[in-house]
C-alpha positions in Angstrom: 16.6 1.2 -33.8 16.8 -2.1 -31.9 15.3 -1.9 -28.5 17.5 -2.5 -25.5 17.1 -5.1 -22.7 18.8 -4.9 -19.3 19.2 -8.1 -17.3 19.6 -7.5 -13.6 19.3 -10.3 -11.0 16.7 -12.2 -12.8 14.7 -9.2 -14.0 14.6 -8.0 -17.6 13.5 -4.4 -18.3 12.5 -4.0 -21.9 12.3 -0.7 -23.8 10.1 -0.8 -26.8 7.5 -3.2 -28.1 9.8 -6.0 -29.3 12.3 -8.2 -27.4 15.8 -7.9 -28.9 17.8 -11.0 -30.0 20.0 -12.2 -27.2 21.9 -15.3 -26.1 19.6 -17.5 -24.1 21.1 -20.1 -21.7 19.5 -23.4 -21.1 18.4 -22.3 -17.6 16.8 -19.1 -19.0 15.0 -21.1 -21.6 13.4 -23.2 -18.8 12.5 -20.2 -16.6 9.0 -19.2 -15.9 8.5 -15.6 -17.0 5.9 -13.0 -16.1 5.6 -10.0 -18.4 4.2 -6.7 -16.9 3.3 -4.5 -19.8 4.6 -1.0 -19.7 1.3 0.3 -21.1 -0.4 -0.9 -17.9 2.4 0.5 -15.6 2.1 3.9 -17.2 -1.6 4.3 -16.5 -2.5 7.1 -14.0 -3.3 5.7 -10.6 -3.7 8.6 -8.1 -2.8 12.3 -8.6 0.3 12.6 -10.8 1.5 9.1 -10.1 1.3 6.3 -12.6 0.3 2.8 -11.5 3.9 1.7 -11.8 5.2 4.6 -9.6 2.6 3.9 -7.0 3.4 0.1 -6.9 7.2 1.0 -7.0 8.2 -2.7 -7.1 6.8 -6.2 -7.5 8.0 -9.3 -5.7 7.3 -12.8 -7.1 6.6 -15.6 -4.7 6.4 -19.3 -5.5 4.6 -21.3 -2.8 5.2 -18.5 -0.3 8.9 -18.2 -1.0 10.3 -15.0 -2.6 12.0 -15.7 -6.0 12.8 -12.3 -7.5 11.7 -8.7 -7.4 11.7 -5.8 -9.9 11.4 -2.0 -10.0 8.1 -1.2 -11.8 8.2 2.6 -11.6 8.7 2.7 -15.4 6.7 2.9 -18.6 8.6 0.0 -20.2 7.8 -3.7 -20.1 9.2 -5.6 -17.1 9.9 -9.3 -17.1 10.2 -11.3 -13.9 12.1 -14.6 -14.3 11.6 -17.5 -11.9 13.8 -20.6 -11.9 17.2 -18.9 -12.3 20.4 -19.9 -10.5 20.5 -18.9 -6.9 16.8 -18.8 -6.5 15.0 -21.2 -4.0 13.9 -24.6 -5.3 10.2 -23.6 -5.2 11.0 -21.0 -7.9 11.6 -23.8 -10.4 8.9 -26.3 -9.3 6.2 -27.0 -11.8 2.7 -26.4 -10.4 3.9 -24.0 -7.7 1.4 -21.2 -6.9 2.9 -17.8 -8.0 1.7 -14.5 -6.5 2.9 -11.0 -6.8 3.2 -8.4 -4.0 3.8 -4.7 -4.3 5.9 -2.3 -2.2 2.8 -1.6 0.0 2.6 -5.3 0.9 -0.6 -5.8 -1.1 -0.9 -9.1 -3.0 -2.2 -8.7 -6.5 -5.5 -10.4 -7.4 -4.0 -12.2 -10.5 -1.9 -15.3 -9.7 -0.3 -18.0 -11.8 0.7 -21.7 -11.8 4.4 -22.1 -12.5 5.2 -23.9 -15.7 8.9 -24.0 -16.6 9.7 -22.7 -20.1 6.5 -20.6 -20.5 5.8 -16.9 -20.4 2.6 -15.3 -19.1 1.4 -11.7 -19.1 0.1 -9.9 -16.0 -3.2 -8.3 -17.1 -4.8 -7.4 -13.8 -2.7 -5.1 -11.5 -5.4 -4.6 -8.9 -4.7 -5.8 -5.4 -6.8 -8.2 -3.4 -9.1 -6.5 -0.9 -7.5 -6.5 2.6 -9.9 -9.1 3.9 -9.0 -11.5 1.0 -5.2 -11.3 1.4 -4.0 -14.9 2.0 -2.6 -16.2 5.3 0.9 -16.4 3.8 0.7 -12.8 2.7 -0.7 -11.6 6.1 2.2 -13.5 7.7 4.7 -11.8 5.5 3.1 -8.4 6.2 3.2 -8.9 9.9 6.8 -10.2 9.7 7.9 -7.1 7.8 6.2 -4.8 10.3 7.6 -6.7 13.2 11.1 -6.6 11.8 10.9 -2.8 11.5 9.1 -2.4 14.8 6.3 -0.5 13.2 2.7 0.0 14.3 0.6 0.2 11.2 -3.0 1.4 10.6 -4.6 0.3 7.3 -7.3 2.6 6.0 -9.4 0.6 3.4 -10.0 2.3 0.1 -13.5 0.8 0.1 -14.3 2.8 3.2 -12.8 6.0 1.8 -14.9 5.6 -1.3 -18.1 5.3 0.7 -20.6 7.9 -0.8 -21.8 10.8 1.3 -24.7 13.2 0.7 -23.2 16.3 -1.0 -26.2 18.3 0.0 -25.8 17.5 3.7 -22.0 17.4 3.9 -20.5 19.2 0.9 -18.4 16.1 0.1 -18.9 13.2 -2.3 -17.0 10.5 -0.4 -15.8 9.7 3.1 -12.2 10.2 2.0 -13.0 13.7 0.7 -14.7 14.6 3.9 -11.7 13.5 6.0 -9.2 15.1 3.7 -6.2 13.9 5.6 -5.4 11.9 8.7 -2.8 12.7 11.3 -1.7 10.0 13.8 -0.8 11.0 17.3 1.0 9.0 19.9 1.0 10.5 23.4 0.1 13.9 21.9 3.0 13.8 19.5 2.2 14.0 15.7 3.8 11.0 14.0 2.6 11.2 10.4 0.0 12.8 8.2 -1.4 11.3 5.0 -3.9 12.4 2.3 -6.9 10.2 2.4 -9.0 11.9 -0.3 -8.7 8.8 -2.4 -10.4 5.5 -3.2 -7.3 3.4 -2.7 -6.1 1.7 0.5 -3.8 4.0 2.6 -1.3 2.7 5.1 -0.1 4.8 8.1 3.2 3.7 9.6 4.1 4.8 13.1 7.7 4.3 14.5 9.7 5.2 11.4 13.1 7.0 11.7 12.7 10.7 12.2 9.3 10.5 14.0 9.1 11.5 17.7 10.2 9.0 20.3 6.5 8.6 21.4 5.7 7.1 18.0 7.9 4.1 18.8 6.9 3.6 22.4 4.9 0.5 23.2 1.7 1.3 25.2 1.4 4.9 24.0 -2.3 5.9 23.3 -2.8 6.4 19.6 -5.6 8.4 18.0 -6.3 10.1 14.7 -7.3 13.6 13.7 -8.8 14.5 10.2 -7.9 17.4 8.0 -10.6 19.6 9.6 -9.3 19.0 13.2 -11.9 16.5 14.2 -10.6 13.6 16.4 -12.0 10.2 15.4 -13.7 8.2 18.1 -11.5 5.1 17.6 -8.3 4.9 19.7 -5.5 2.3 19.8 -2.7 1.3 22.1 0.6 1.3 20.2 2.0 -2.2 19.8 5.1 -2.4 17.7 5.1 -5.0 15.0 1.3 -5.3 14.4 -1.2 -3.9 11.9 -4.7 -2.8 12.6 -7.5 -1.8 10.2 -9.5 1.5 10.7 -13.2 0.6 10.5 -14.8 3.5 12.4 -14.6 7.0 10.9 -17.0 8.7 13.3 -15.7 11.8 15.0 -15.9 12.3 18.7 -18.8 14.5 19.8 -18.2 18.2 20.4 -16.8 18.9 23.8 -15.2 15.5 24.1 -12.1 16.3 22.0 -9.9 17.3 24.9 -7.0 15.2 23.7 -7.2 16.9 20.3 -7.1 20.3 21.8 -4.2 19.4 24.0 -2.4 17.9 21.0 -3.2 20.8 18.8 -1.5 23.2 21.3 1.7 20.9 21.3 1.7 19.9 17.6 4.5 21.3 15.4 3.6 23.5 12.4 2.7 21.7 9.2 0.8 18.7 10.6 -2.2 19.4 8.4 -4.5 20.2 11.3 -6.8 23.1 10.7 -9.6 24.6 12.8 -12.9 22.6 12.6 -15.2 23.8 9.8 -18.9 24.3 10.0 -21.4 22.2 8.1 -20.9 18.8 9.8 -24.6 18.5 10.4 -26.0 15.5 8.6 -22.6 13.8 8.2 -23.3 11.0 10.5 -26.8 10.6 9.1 -25.5 10.4 5.6 -22.7 7.9 6.4 -23.5 4.4 5.1 
């Protein structure tokens, strides 16, 4: 049976291994195409999610200008086309630098040079490390956060993957030791995320449905892990910016007054549980 192609706003989603015969306009023939193999998208990323499901969508930029985007939560091949009618001029400019950005605002490591009438294949779906994201991408990220009025905390996967002494802590990595992170603003729980992973995690504060304090400029912000330990680092909520969590040390016993106060006010289901024993040696084993 012939496979089926669906063309939607410059994006072709292909089911099967072969492209079907179709009418090709002169403009499509001169387009620059990027193929994202379904085999790569269907690989398991974290938990039950595939890589395509985790990335959700990919946006193609030429010289910093968005050209097209596609849903990649699929196991089929996806084709991004640059240079179609209605797209900015940069999208059909030979020699333009082309980069891809996923729904988490991470730029992928692989990039291309635009050459009209050619097709390339995306073979590396890994994102650039946070400290290597380009100035243009950082600007887009900050602009997106600013537009939504969000305060964001990036938890680097490289830090979560840091090895710990199992003998001393009972955990293999920093992420496993933390389990989860709950963000508080003015003693109100804003969001909880699982950090028992080796991938970057992004906490967003100020989303619809979160308490009013989570969208209040100047509110003190702190984090509590899955065992009820408050981290030493604290922030001042500033809407429209992103910060990176670099210090995972918990506050010393007896200093967690804010945690105790927050725990008494926190709604059920925040993921906070009483502190567990066996923390001795955690700090010593941390890289």
